[in-house]
N, C-alpha and C positions, 0 to 999 in steps of 0.2 A: 275059609278056604284058601289053602296056600297054592299059589301058583309058581311053578318051576321056571326059574329065568332060563331063557334060551341060551345054549352054549354059543359062544362067539365063534363066527365062522373066520378060519385062520386061512391067511394068503395060501394059493397053491405055489408048489416049486416054480411054476412057470408064469406066475403072475406079472403082468405087465407092468412096471411101474413107471407113472408119470409124474414130473415135478413141474408146477405152473409157478414160474419166477414172476413176481408181482412188480409192476412199475407203477410209482406213484400217479394218481389220477386215472388208474386203469378202469375200462368199462366193464361194468359189474355182469351186463348182460352177456357179453362175449365169454366171461369166464364160467358164468351158470351154464351157458349153450355148450361149453365143452365139457363140463364136469358130469352133467345129467345123463347124457349118453352111455358113459361108461359105468355110472352108478347103475342104470337100468339094466346094462349087460349083466352086471352081477346078480342083479334082482331076478331076471328072466331065466339066467342059467344056475341060480342056487350055487354059483361058486365065485371065488374072488378073484375073477380073470383080471381084474385091472385094480391097482392100489394108487393112490394119488396123494402128494403133499403141496400144500402152499409154502412157497419159499420167499424169504425177504432177504435183503442185504444185512439186517439187523432183525431184533425180536420186536421191534416198534411196530405198532399198527400202522397200515398203508390205507390212505383214504381214496375210494373210487372216486370217478368223474361225477357221481351223484351224491358224494358226502357221506356214503356209509363206510364205516372203517372195518378193515378186516385183519385179525391178527395172524401172521404167518405161523406156520406148523414148527418150519425150522428155519435156521439161516444158512446162508451159502457155504459158511465153514462146515455145517453139518450135513450138507447134501452131498451124497455120492451115490453112485451105482444105480443111476435112473435109466431107463430102456429111452424115455422120451422126456426132453425139456422143451416145454412151451412158454416162452415170453408173452405175457400179457399185459399190455399196454392200452394207453387211450388217448386223451387229449394232451396236446402240448409235449410230446414224447420227447422233443429234442432238448428241453429243458428239465425233464423230469428223470432220465435215465441217469444212474449213478455210477460214475468209474469205476467201483466195486463191481458192480454187475456185469460191466462189461469185460473187465479183467478175468471174472470168473467165468463168464462165458466163452471166452479165448482157450481158458485152461481145459474145458471139457470139449471143446471143438476137435480136439486131436483125439478123443477118446472113442468108444465104441457106441456111445449115445447118440441117438439122432435128437435134432434139435429143429425147433419150429416158432412160429410168431402166431400171435391172435391178435386182429385189428391192426394197430400200427407197430406191433412186436416186431414186423420184419425189419423196421427201420433200426432196433437195437441190435438185431443180429447183422445188420450190415454194417455197424459200427465196429462190431467185433470182427469183421472180415469172414463171416460165417456164411455169407451168400454169394461170395465171389465165384463166377462160373455157374451159378444156380438161376432157375426161373423162380419166381417168387409172386405172391399175391400180397397186396395189403390194402388198407382201407384207402378209398380214393383220396381222402383229405390229405395224405401224407405221400401219395404217389409222386407228386411233383418234385418234391425233396429228395425222395429216395432215388428218383431217376437221375436228376442231375448231380447230386453229391456222391453217388457210388456208381461208378461207370460199369464196374464190373459185374454188376447184377443186373439180371435179365427181367425187368419188371413186364408184368401183364396186368390185364384188367379181369382176370377170371376170379371166381368166388374165391376157389382155394387150389393149392398146387402140392401136388406130391413129385418131388423131385430128388430121386435116391433117399439120402437122410436128412431131406430138408422138408417140413412140412410148414406151410403158411397159409394165412386165410384172412378173408376181409373181416369186418365186425358183424356187429348185429346178431341175429341167429344164424350166421352161416357156419360157426363152429359146431352147430348140432349137424349139420348135415356133413361137414368134414369127418367128425368123429363117427357118425354112423357108417361112412365109407371104412373108416380105419377099422373099426369093431367087425365089418362083414368080411374085409380082407383077411382079418385074423382068424375068424371063427365062423365064416358062413353068411351067406345072403339071408338065410331065415332068421337068424338073430338079429341082423341089421333091420330086417321088415317088421320083426317083433317091437324093436325100440321105437321105429316110427308110428306103428299102430299105437303103442301107450302114449305117445306125446301127440295123437292126435294131427301127426303129420302126414297128410294126404300125399305128399310128393317129395322124395329126396332128391333135391337139387343137384346137379351134374356140375363137376368141377369147372368146366370151360364155360358155363354161364356167365355172361357179362355182369358185373357187379352193380353198375349203376345204369338204370334205364331211364333216358330223358324224357321218355314219352310213355303212355300207359303199355304194359305188355301186349294187351289185345291188338294195339295198333301196329306193334311190331309184326305180330302173327299175320294180320290182314294187309300190311303194306310193307312187304320184304324189300322191294325197291328203296323205299325211303329209310328203311333201316340198315340197307346196305351204304346208302348215302352217308348217314350219320356216322356211321362207323368208319368209313373213309376219311372223313373230316376229323375224327377224332384221333384217328391214327397219324395224321398229317399236320400237326400244330406247328412244328417248326420251320417246315417248308412247305406252306399250303399250296395244294395242287388247283389247277384252274377247275371251274365248274363245269367246263366242258367234258373236262376229264372224269370228273365225279360222278357226271350223267353218262358217260361212257362205259366207265366200271361197272355202273349200276345196271345197264343193258337199256336205258332208256335216252329220249332226248332231252335236250338243255330245256325246251319248253315245257316237257313232261316233268322235267325235276322241279322247274318253279311252281308247277301248278300244284304238285304234291306237297311241297312246305306251305304254300300259302293256304291250301285248303285243309291241312291236319296240322299244321303248327302255327300258322297264323303270320308267318313273317317270311321275308325272301330267304333263298339258300344264303345269299352273301352276307345277310345281316346274322343269320344264325351261325354260319362259320366265324366270323368276327367275334361272336359273343362267346363262343368257345374258346377261342384265342385269349381272349380278356380274362375269363374264368380262370384259365391257366396262369395267366399273369397274376391275378390276384391271389392265388396259392403261392406262386413263387416269391411274391412281394412279402407275404406273411411267414412262409416257411423257410426261406433261405436268406442268405446274405449276398446273394448275388446282385450285382450292381443293376442300376435300372436299364443300362446301355445292353449288359448282359441279357436280362431279361427280354428286353425287346427284340433281341436275335432269336432266343430261344422261341418266341411266340410267334414269329414269322413278320415281325415287321421291318420296313425298309430302314429305318432310324428312329433313334431315341425320340426327337421331336415329335414325329408322326403316331409313334406309340402313346407318347404324353397326350396328345390332342385326341386320340381316338379314346384313351381311358378316361379322361375327364369328361369327354362327351357322353360316353354310356354308363359310365360307373360313378359319376357323380362327384368326383374329386381325382387330384393329381395323383400319379404313381408315387411320388413322394409323401405326398399327404396320408396315402393309405399305409405306407410303410411306418411314417411317423406316428399315426394312431395306434397302429398295432405294437409299437415299442414302448408306448405310454400307457396303453391297457393294462390293468392289473388288479389291485386291491384296492383301487381308491375309492370306489363305491362302499366296499366292506368298512374301510376305515373312516369314511364319512358317517357311516351308521353308527361306528362305535363312538366316534367322537360326539354324536349326538346322543348318546345314551341308549342306543338302540341294540338289540340282539339280533345280529343278523340270522335269519334262516337257513336251513339246509339248501333250500331251493335259490335264495338269492346268492349264496357263496358259490354253488355250482354254475349258476348263469354267468356270474362274474369270471370265474375260471375259464369259461369257454368264449369269453368276449374276442378273444385273439384268433380263434379258430375261423378259416375261412369260409365256413358253412355259417356263421353267427348272424343272424337277422336276414337271412336270405329267402325266408318263406314269410311273407307278410300278407296281410288282409287287403 
């Protein structure tokens, strides 16, 4: 029995064309989370509402943060007439972005195309000057560098941001939610709901939700005063505010503030606030070339010696050692395995590449 092959579905005249510019060590999860909703939009509608291409600076494969290689569909020389270009980046974005990619982004910035970034892609857009005067979202690991290096960019802690012709979002599965919002804005909420149902997504997250919850979300719901206090601290790193003011703005007394932190987080508010500032310092030490004196000021310490003492006490090493460790981390373990005659696995390679990230080894038993 012969089965007739289905006729290929051709793009509609008004098909929305999206190009994904891949940066070496991009996060595969972010890329898949962005592509699947538009694939499903075509599937559910029976039309080619969206078309997409993977773009590289050359035709060579690009390696994701997990070690999987992806061959781009086209190069930047072949890429034109996209309605939206999304820069898809991942770990170590400062070193992985290529000058050719930045130059190409600058060239399309003046065109009618919208541009955006997934995960740490906003950093690449900022390098190209395409986020000056815009609000943007980016993965929390690169926010510190983004905020300090690009003063004309308005960074926020939101999951994703639509600001005129700029679309940016954080990592993980957040692109799924962002793209569902995009599809719904183009073709109606019913199609957006259908995509959500197909991916068993019980709730499409809102753009203004914070990307990183330091406590369980249920705790935020049940303890709104504590949530307000934490958000105030996170928003005032460079110029710390007095705990009395934190309590006042949160609508509670200083004693109630102390009790909430001790009961639900297990530390005093002052210790929690200090840890926030030291975590920001760690990100700046690893992500930027700012001096230790500058980082001390950025994180609200009265002097560099005070900062160094606090960092050594609570982070286990000096700021200078932290930076030195970051600069020397690289392929040493992989080279050692090769010298020993062992073949490194994909997991060992991806782990080694991630050693310089500020979150490396931050969750331990």
